[in-house]
C-alpha positions in Angstrom: -25.4 -34.7 90.4 -23.5 -33.8 87.2 -20.1 -32.3 87.9 -18.8 -29.8 85.4 -15.1 -29.6 84.7 -13.4 -26.4 83.5 -12.5 -26.3 79.8 -9.0 -27.6 79.1 -6.2 -25.1 78.9 -3.2 -25.2 76.7 0.0 -26.2 78.4 2.5 -23.5 79.1 5.4 -22.8 76.8 8.0 -23.3 79.5 10.8 -25.6 78.5 9.5 -26.2 74.9 12.2 -24.4 73.1 14.9 -26.0 75.3 13.5 -29.4 74.6 13.3 -28.8 70.9 16.8 -27.4 70.8 18.1 -30.5 72.5 16.3 -32.8 70.2 16.9 -31.0 66.9 20.4 -29.7 67.3 21.7 -28.1 64.1 18.4 -28.6 62.3 16.9 -25.8 64.4 18.0 -22.5 62.8 16.0 -20.1 65.0 13.3 -20.1 67.7 11.2 -17.6 69.5 8.4 -17.4 72.0 6.2 -14.4 71.0 2.6 -13.5 71.8 2.1 -16.9 73.5 3.2 -19.0 70.5 6.4 -21.0 70.0 7.9 -20.6 66.5 10.7 -22.9 65.3 12.6 -22.2 62.0 14.1 -25.4 60.6 16.6 -26.3 57.9 14.6 -27.0 54.8 16.7 -29.9 53.6 16.3 -31.8 56.9 12.6 -31.0 57.4 11.4 -34.6 57.4 14.0 -35.8 59.9 13.1 -32.8 62.2 9.4 -33.5 62.0 10.0 -37.1 63.0 11.8 -36.0 66.1 9.1 -33.5 67.0 6.5 -36.2 66.7 8.3 -39.0 68.7 10.6 -37.3 71.2 9.3 -37.6 74.8 8.4 -34.2 76.1 7.5 -32.9 72.6 5.2 -35.5 71.1 3.5 -33.4 68.4 1.4 -36.2 66.9 -1.0 -34.2 64.7 -0.4 -31.9 61.7 -3.3 -29.4 61.9 -2.6 -27.0 58.9 0.0 -25.9 56.4 0.1 -22.2 55.3 2.2 -20.2 53.0 3.5 -16.6 53.3 5.0 -14.4 50.6 7.8 -11.9 51.4 8.9 -10.6 47.9 11.8 -8.6 49.3 13.5 -11.7 50.7 16.0 -13.8 48.7 13.9 -16.8 49.7 10.5 -15.1 49.5 8.2 -18.0 50.7 7.7 -19.4 54.1 5.9 -22.7 54.6 4.4 -22.8 58.1 3.3 -26.1 59.7 0.9 -26.0 62.7 1.5 -29.0 65.0 -0.6 -30.2 67.9 0.5 -32.4 70.8 -2.6 -34.3 71.9 -0.9 -35.8 75.0 0.5 -32.4 76.2 -2.3 -30.2 74.8 0.2 -27.8 73.2 0.7 -26.3 69.8 3.7 -25.0 68.0 4.5 -23.5 64.5 7.3 -24.8 62.4 8.7 -22.7 59.5 10.9 -23.3 56.5 12.0 -20.9 53.8 12.2 -21.4 50.1 11.8 -19.7 46.7 10.1 -20.5 43.4 12.7 -23.2 42.4 13.9 -24.9 45.5 11.5 -27.7 46.6 10.4 -28.4 50.1 10.5 -32.1 51.3 7.0 -33.5 51.6 5.8 -34.7 55.0 3.2 -37.0 53.5 5.2 -40.0 54.7 4.6 -38.8 58.3 1.1 -37.3 58.0 -0.8 -38.4 54.9 -3.2 -35.5 55.4 -0.3 -33.2 54.2 -1.0 -34.3 50.6 -4.0 -31.9 50.2 -2.5 -29.2 52.4 0.7 -29.1 50.3 -1.4 -29.0 47.2 -3.1 -25.9 48.5 0.2 -24.1 49.2 1.4 -25.1 45.7 -1.7 -23.8 44.1 -1.8 -20.5 45.9 2.0 -19.7 46.0 3.7 -22.1 43.6 5.9 -23.7 46.2 7.2 -27.1 45.1 7.0 -30.1 47.4 9.5 -33.0 46.7 7.9 -36.4 47.3 4.2 -35.4 47.1 2.6 -38.2 45.0 -0.1 -35.9 43.5 1.2 -32.4 43.4 -1.4 -30.5 41.2 -3.8 -27.7 41.6 -6.7 -28.1 44.1 -8.4 -24.8 44.4 -8.1 -23.1 41.0 -9.4 -24.3 37.7 -7.5 -26.4 35.1 -5.2 -24.2 33.0 -5.1 -21.4 35.6 -2.3 -19.0 35.0 -0.2 -17.9 38.0 -0.6 -18.3 41.8 -3.2 -16.0 43.3 -1.7 -15.5 46.8 1.6 -14.1 45.6 2.0 -10.5 46.3 2.9 -9.7 42.6 -0.3 -11.4 41.3 -2.6 -8.8 39.8 -5.9 -8.2 41.6 -7.9 -8.6 38.4 -6.1 -11.8 37.3 -5.2 -12.6 33.8 -8.3 -14.3 32.3 -12.0 -14.5 33.1 -14.5 -17.1 32.3 -18.1 -16.9 31.2 -20.7 -19.0 29.6 -20.9 -18.4 25.8 -24.3 -18.7 24.3 -22.7 -19.0 20.8 -20.3 -21.8 21.8 -22.7 -23.4 24.3 -19.9 -23.8 26.9 -17.7 -21.9 29.3 -15.0 -19.9 27.6 -11.9 -18.1 28.8 -11.2 -14.5 27.8 -8.7 -11.9 28.7 -9.9 -9.7 31.6 -11.9 -6.7 30.4 -12.9 -4.2 33.1 -16.1 -2.3 32.6 -14.5 0.7 34.3 -11.1 1.7 35.7 -10.4 1.3 39.3 -11.8 4.2 41.2 -10.1 6.2 44.0 -12.4 6.3 47.0 -12.1 9.1 49.6 -13.6 8.8 53.0 -13.9 12.5 53.8 -17.2 13.4 55.2 -19.0 16.2 53.3 -20.6 17.3 56.6 -17.2 17.9 58.2 -15.7 20.0 55.3 -14.6 17.8 52.5 -11.8 19.3 50.3 -13.5 18.6 47.0 -16.5 20.1 45.1 -19.7 18.2 45.3 -22.1 17.8 42.4 -23.8 21.2 41.8 -21.1 23.3 43.5 -19.3 23.8 40.2 -21.8 26.5 39.4 -20.3 28.8 42.1 -18.1 31.6 40.7 -14.5 30.7 40.5 -14.9 27.4 42.2 -14.7 25.0 39.2 -12.4 22.0 39.6 -9.6 21.4 37.1 -11.3 18.3 35.6 -14.3 16.2 36.2 -13.7 14.3 39.5 -10.4 16.1 40.1 -9.7 17.2 43.7 -10.1 20.9 44.4 -8.0 23.0 46.8 -11.2 24.8 47.8 -12.8 23.7 51.0 -16.5 23.1 51.3 -17.0 26.0 53.7 -15.4 28.4 51.1 -17.9 27.5 48.4 -20.9 29.7 48.0 -24.0 27.6 47.3 -26.0 28.6 44.3 -29.3 27.9 46.0 -28.4 30.0 49.0 -27.6 32.9 46.7 -30.9 32.6 44.9 -32.8 32.6 48.2 -31.0 35.7 49.4 -31.8 37.5 46.1 -35.5 36.6 46.4 -36.0 38.1 49.9 -38.3 41.2 49.8 -36.9 44.4 51.4 -40.2 46.0 52.8 -40.2 47.8 56.1 -44.0 48.0 56.5 -46.4 45.6 54.8 -49.1 47.2 52.6 -52.7 46.7 53.5 -56.0 47.7 51.8 -59.0 48.8 53.9 -61.5 49.7 51.1 -61.9 49.7 47.3 -61.0 53.4 47.1 -57.5 52.5 48.1 -57.2 49.7 45.6 -59.1 51.6 42.8 -61.2 48.6 42.0 -64.8 50.1 41.3 -66.9 52.4 43.5 -67.2 52.2 47.2 -70.1 50.0 48.2 -71.5 49.5 44.7 -75.2 48.8 44.6 -75.7 49.7 48.2 -75.8 53.5 48.3 -77.7 55.2 51.2 -80.4 56.8 49.0 -81.3 53.4 47.5 -81.4 51.6 50.8 -85.0 51.0 52.1 -86.0 51.9 55.6 -87.2 48.4 56.2 -84.6 45.9 54.9 -87.4 43.3 54.6 -89.5 45.4 52.2 -88.4 45.6 48.6 -89.6 48.9 46.9 -91.2 48.9 43.5 -90.7 51.5 40.7 -94.5 52.5 40.6 -95.3 52.0 44.3 -97.3 49.3 45.8 -99.5 48.3 48.7 -96.4 47.9 50.9 -95.2 51.4 50.4 
């Protein structure tokens, strides 16, 4: 009989910060245990030394580097945070290690500890422009050759700087300045069925309810606008108290009553047709 075991659970955070503080000493600038995650902020200059201790110290033993991410805080003097996600296989526990930097100050590379960090650091450099000192191949990995700027920075324009397309004349892909076919539009999410505060197409025909400009918001609410089609329907209604009926042609004036069927011309026997000079049937 096959016995099923419950899925492994992550180890508790109890004692992790204390063990890290004892091992790192002055290299640990800040620590917190929030929403079930342990976050350690380290001195950037001593990052490699601290990572070695987090990997080899008994009770910590974070052997694997799972991911490196970047975060941009433009209001800070050191606007970038580089976040390392570490996993302890023996203890089944994860932590996040952070360092802060700016556009100029490089972050020591951890490729000497985890070779996989080579590509992960290239992604952060490509997206944020963070420099890594000691990376043997620090070049772009996600964007194209000659790309201008770093897309994940908060001050990078949404439309970018250049766009590429295939040119039939040049028979190759060419770069051109971005040209938008239309301006960015302002979308509103007000429901017209719940009383939108703007004029819908066709409502501008109502008297005194014309917006200031095409597409401009109107202070007039939808329930205050008098629909043109409703006004037309109201004008077309007939005001008749009693409907007029016609019982015979005398009332309508169309010809004589019972034309061609007068009483003196009607035979006694409807099956016998009279003749002008008389006949055997008369």
